[in-house]
Short mmCIF file of the C-alpha atoms (twelve columns), coordinates in Angstrom:
data_MODEL
# 
_entry.id   MODEL 
# 
loop_
_atom_site.group_PDB 
_atom_site.id 
_atom_site.type_symbol 
_atom_site.label_atom_id 
_atom_site.label_alt_id 
_atom_site.label_comp_id 
_atom_site.label_asym_id 
_atom_site.label_seq_id 
_atom_site.Cartn_x 
_atom_site.Cartn_y 
_atom_site.Cartn_z 
_atom_site.pdbx_PDB_model_num 
ATOM 1   C CA . MET A 1   -7.095  21.325 21.782  1 
ATOM 2   C CA . ILE A 2   -8.944  18.035 20.790  1 
ATOM 3   C CA . PRO A 3   -7.579  14.712 21.372  1 
ATOM 4   C CA . LEU A 4   -5.356  12.939 18.596  1 
ATOM 5   C CA . SER A 5   -7.635  10.559 17.224  1 
ATOM 6   C CA . ARG A 6   -6.374  8.308  14.074  1 
ATOM 7   C CA . LYS A 7   -9.922  8.203  13.177  1 
ATOM 8   C CA . SER A 8   -12.787 10.418 13.173  1 
ATOM 9   C CA . PRO A 9   -15.898 9.004  15.895  1 
ATOM 10  C CA . VAL A 10  -18.805 8.629  12.409  1 
ATOM 11  C CA . PRO A 11  -18.038 6.811  9.857   1 
ATOM 12  C CA . PRO A 12  -18.970 9.746  7.118   1 
ATOM 13  C CA . ALA A 13  -21.340 7.075  5.830   1 
ATOM 14  C CA . GLN A 14  -23.043 7.446  8.411   1 
ATOM 15  C CA . CYS A 15  -21.910 10.871 9.287   1 
ATOM 16  C CA . ASN A 16  -25.181 13.545 9.012   1 
ATOM 17  C CA . LEU A 17  -22.576 16.864 8.544   1 
ATOM 18  C CA . ALA A 18  -21.198 14.217 5.649   1 
ATOM 19  C CA . LYS A 19  -24.801 13.591 3.875   1 
ATOM 20  C CA . ALA A 20  -25.421 17.587 4.347   1 
ATOM 21  C CA . VAL A 21  -22.740 17.928 2.762   1 
ATOM 22  C CA . ASP A 22  -23.784 16.530 -0.427  1 
ATOM 23  C CA . LEU A 23  -26.862 17.945 0.023   1 
ATOM 24  C CA . ILE A 24  -25.613 21.426 0.104   1 
ATOM 25  C CA . GLY A 25  -22.116 21.632 -0.483  1 
ATOM 26  C CA . ASP A 26  -21.256 23.217 -3.530  1 
ATOM 27  C CA . ARG A 27  -20.555 27.357 -4.155  1 
ATOM 28  C CA . TRP A 28  -23.261 27.445 -6.391  1 
ATOM 29  C CA . THR A 29  -26.322 25.722 -3.743  1 
ATOM 30  C CA . LEU A 30  -24.985 27.816 -1.021  1 
ATOM 31  C CA . LEU A 31  -25.438 31.265 -2.432  1 
ATOM 32  C CA . ILE A 32  -28.668 30.201 -4.095  1 
ATOM 33  C CA . LEU A 33  -30.472 29.388 -0.126  1 
ATOM 34  C CA . ARG A 34  -27.615 32.940 0.954   1 
ATOM 35  C CA . SER A 35  -30.061 34.510 -1.961  1 
ATOM 36  C CA . ALA A 36  -32.904 32.512 -1.279  1 
ATOM 37  C CA . LEU A 37  -32.304 33.579 2.851   1 
ATOM 38  C CA . TYR A 38  -32.669 37.217 1.843   1 
ATOM 39  C CA . GLY A 39  -35.818 37.226 -0.292  1 
ATOM 40  C CA . VAL A 40  -34.492 36.221 -3.783  1 
ATOM 41  C CA . ARG A 41  -37.380 34.367 -4.937  1 
ATOM 42  C CA . ARG A 42  -37.461 33.804 -8.743  1 
ATOM 43  C CA . PHE A 43  -35.094 31.946 -11.170 1 
ATOM 44  C CA . ASP A 44  -34.602 35.514 -13.247 1 
ATOM 45  C CA . ASP A 45  -33.388 37.583 -10.110 1 
ATOM 46  C CA . PHE A 46  -31.065 34.752 -8.922  1 
ATOM 47  C CA . GLN A 47  -29.163 34.555 -12.147 1 
ATOM 48  C CA . SER A 48  -28.560 37.874 -11.845 1 
ATOM 49  C CA . GLU A 49  -27.722 39.214 -9.238  1 
ATOM 50  C CA . LEU A 50  -25.052 35.415 -8.731  1 
ATOM 51  C CA . GLY A 51  -24.708 34.819 -12.451 1 
ATOM 52  C CA . THR A 52  -24.823 31.166 -12.642 1 
ATOM 53  C CA . PRO A 53  -24.960 29.925 -15.870 1 
ATOM 54  C CA . ARG A 54  -29.244 29.097 -16.905 1 
ATOM 55  C CA . THR A 55  -28.722 25.190 -16.546 1 
ATOM 56  C CA . ILE A 56  -26.589 25.568 -13.451 1 
ATOM 57  C CA . LEU A 57  -28.973 27.220 -11.069 1 
ATOM 58  C CA . SER A 58  -31.490 25.469 -13.002 1 
ATOM 59  C CA . GLY A 59  -30.571 22.043 -12.020 1 
ATOM 60  C CA . ARG A 60  -29.921 23.282 -8.463  1 
ATOM 61  C CA . LEU A 61  -33.227 25.211 -8.355  1 
ATOM 62  C CA . LYS A 62  -34.356 21.212 -9.311  1 
ATOM 63  C CA . ASN A 63  -32.106 19.721 -6.489  1 
ATOM 64  C CA . LEU A 64  -33.395 21.861 -3.744  1 
ATOM 65  C CA . VAL A 65  -36.858 21.476 -4.329  1 
ATOM 66  C CA . GLU A 66  -36.306 17.359 -3.989  1 
ATOM 67  C CA . GLN A 67  -34.958 17.517 -1.246  1 
ATOM 68  C CA . GLY A 68  -37.607 19.653 0.340   1 
ATOM 69  C CA . LEU A 69  -35.374 23.292 0.923   1 
ATOM 70  C CA . LEU A 70  -37.665 25.076 -1.177  1 
ATOM 71  C CA . ALA A 71  -41.329 24.720 -1.998  1 
ATOM 72  C CA . ARG A 72  -42.029 26.403 -6.502  1 
ATOM 73  C CA . ARG A 73  -45.107 28.331 -7.146  1 
ATOM 74  C CA . THR A 74  -46.113 29.908 -9.599  1 
ATOM 75  C CA . TYR A 75  -46.879 34.169 -9.324  1 
ATOM 76  C CA . LYS A 76  -47.809 35.822 -12.653 1 
ATOM 77  C CA . SER A 77  -46.782 39.598 -12.975 1 
ATOM 78  C CA . GLU A 78  -49.909 42.037 -13.975 1 
ATOM 79  C CA . GLY A 79  -49.845 40.759 -18.225 1 
ATOM 80  C CA . ARG A 80  -47.296 38.727 -18.131 1 
ATOM 81  C CA . ARG A 81  -47.221 34.378 -18.385 1 
ATOM 82  C CA . ALA A 82  -46.851 32.925 -15.026 1 
ATOM 83  C CA . ARG A 83  -43.610 31.359 -13.636 1 
ATOM 84  C CA . PRO A 84  -42.058 29.117 -11.285 1 
ATOM 85  C CA . GLU A 85  -41.046 31.225 -8.050  1 
ATOM 86  C CA . TYR A 86  -38.557 29.371 -5.401  1 
ATOM 87  C CA . VAL A 87  -39.812 29.644 -1.580  1 
ATOM 88  C CA . LEU A 88  -37.876 28.643 1.743   1 
ATOM 89  C CA . THR A 89  -39.443 25.852 3.029   1 
ATOM 90  C CA . ASP A 90  -39.427 25.680 6.886   1 
ATOM 91  C CA . LYS A 91  -35.883 22.847 6.388   1 
ATOM 92  C CA . GLY A 92  -34.598 25.074 3.988   1 
ATOM 93  C CA . GLU A 93  -35.092 27.796 6.832   1 
ATOM 94  C CA . ALA A 94  -33.585 25.932 9.743   1 
ATOM 95  C CA . LEU A 95  -30.609 26.657 7.132   1 
ATOM 96  C CA . ARG A 96  -30.585 29.867 8.382   1 
ATOM 97  C CA . PRO A 97  -28.785 29.645 11.604  1 
ATOM 98  C CA . VAL A 98  -25.768 27.877 9.834   1 
ATOM 99  C CA . LEU A 99  -25.473 30.757 7.110   1 
ATOM 100 C CA . ILE A 100 -25.739 33.020 9.075   1 
ATOM 101 C CA . ALA A 101 -22.796 30.735 11.548  1 
ATOM 102 C CA . LEU A 102 -20.519 30.944 8.198   1 
ATOM 103 C CA . THR A 103 -21.007 34.602 7.887   1 
ATOM 104 C CA . GLN A 104 -19.820 35.814 10.849  1 
ATOM 105 C CA . TRP A 105 -17.312 33.143 10.604  1 
ATOM 106 C CA . GLY A 106 -15.362 35.094 7.842   1 
ATOM 107 C CA . ASP A 107 -16.598 38.542 8.908   1 
ATOM 108 C CA . HIS A 108 -13.964 36.623 12.055  1 
ATOM 109 C CA . TRP A 109 -11.788 34.973 9.568   1 
ATOM 110 C CA . LEU A 110 -11.271 36.602 5.800   1 
ATOM 111 C CA . ASP A 111 -11.127 41.013 5.051   1 
ATOM 112 C CA . CYS A 112 -13.391 42.791 5.864   1 
ATOM 113 C CA . ASP A 113 -11.839 45.845 7.325   1 
ATOM 114 C CA . GLY A 114 -13.068 46.306 10.258  1 
ATOM 115 C CA . GLN A 115 -16.313 47.032 9.409   1 
ATOM 116 C CA . PRO A 116 -18.250 43.155 7.814   1 
ATOM 117 C CA . PRO A 117 -20.653 44.739 5.088   1 
ATOM 118 C CA . ILE A 118 -24.037 43.059 7.167   1 
ATOM 119 C CA . SER A 119 -25.107 42.194 10.552  1 
ATOM 120 C CA . PHE A 120 -27.633 40.646 12.053  1 
ATOM 121 C CA . THR A 121 -30.048 42.998 14.781  1 
ATOM 122 C CA . ASP A 122 -32.564 41.115 17.384  1 
ATOM 123 C CA . MET A 123 -35.889 43.123 15.622  1 
ATOM 124 C CA . GLN A 124 -37.096 44.076 19.365  1 
ATOM 125 C CA . SER A 125 -33.912 45.475 21.427  1 
ATOM 126 C CA . ARG A 126 -32.004 45.505 18.166  1 
ATOM 127 C CA . GLN A 127 -28.876 43.883 19.722  1 
ATOM 128 C CA . ALA A 128 -26.035 42.448 17.919  1 
ATOM 129 C CA . VAL A 129 -26.544 38.971 17.640  1 
ATOM 130 C CA . HIS A 130 -24.546 36.243 16.847  1 
ATOM 131 C CA . THR A 131 -24.483 32.298 16.726  1 
ATOM 132 C CA . ALA A 132 -23.441 29.852 19.656  1 
ATOM 133 C CA . PHE A 133 -23.704 26.948 21.472  1 
ATOM 134 C CA . VAL A 134 -26.617 26.894 24.269  1 
ATOM 135 C CA . THR A 135 -27.888 24.623 26.185  1 
ATOM 136 C CA . ASP A 136 -31.295 23.458 26.889  1 
ATOM 137 C CA . ASP A 137 -31.757 25.354 29.754  1 
ATOM 138 C CA . GLY A 138 -30.782 28.972 27.625  1 
ATOM 139 C CA . ARG A 139 -26.655 28.627 29.051  1 
ATOM 140 C CA . GLU A 140 -24.236 29.658 26.355  1 
ATOM 141 C CA . VAL A 141 -20.875 26.965 26.110  1 
ATOM 142 C CA . PRO A 142 -18.213 27.584 24.253  1 
ATOM 143 C CA . SER A 143 -16.676 25.875 22.311  1 
ATOM 144 C CA . GLU A 144 -13.611 24.171 23.551  1 
ATOM 145 C CA . ASN A 145 -16.384 22.608 26.444  1 
ATOM 146 C CA . LEU A 146 -18.370 20.760 23.645  1 
ATOM 147 C CA . ARG A 147 -17.796 16.589 24.221  1 
ATOM 148 C CA . ILE A 148 -18.900 14.055 21.461  1 
ATOM 149 C CA . VAL A 149 -21.065 11.903 22.505  1 
ATOM 150 C CA . LEU A 150 -21.578 8.437  20.317  1 
ATOM 151 C CA . ARG A 151 -25.079 6.876  19.796  1 
ATOM 152 C CA . ARG A 152 -24.787 3.282  19.430  1 
# 
């Protein structure tokens, strides 16, 4: 059990978790990123899948591009005008483990009748993959063994 504390070790204004939540922590942004991680790239496809009001979707996509999580690129279907699509950048792709961890948390703690709707496997071995804390030398560490180290 974590010992009682009167305050967090880092003030919210200096905490990168707080900054990340400010950037990606609203429902629509997380759902857009989720869809993008599954390959959705076009405005109409995001809108159709998520049911996001168009003005909200437009604003969230613009913000994700400005923050460097998505890149706006042009595509053109034959006989149609050029349109934008939104592709994950390296910065956006780096959120994959975070979103998979949230998915697996939901699989464990939310009602899914014992059968989650999706799972993740290694392409080569086809073994199930789970998120974990791992040391630089590859050893998995249980979360209760984590220690917070302040850098001053």
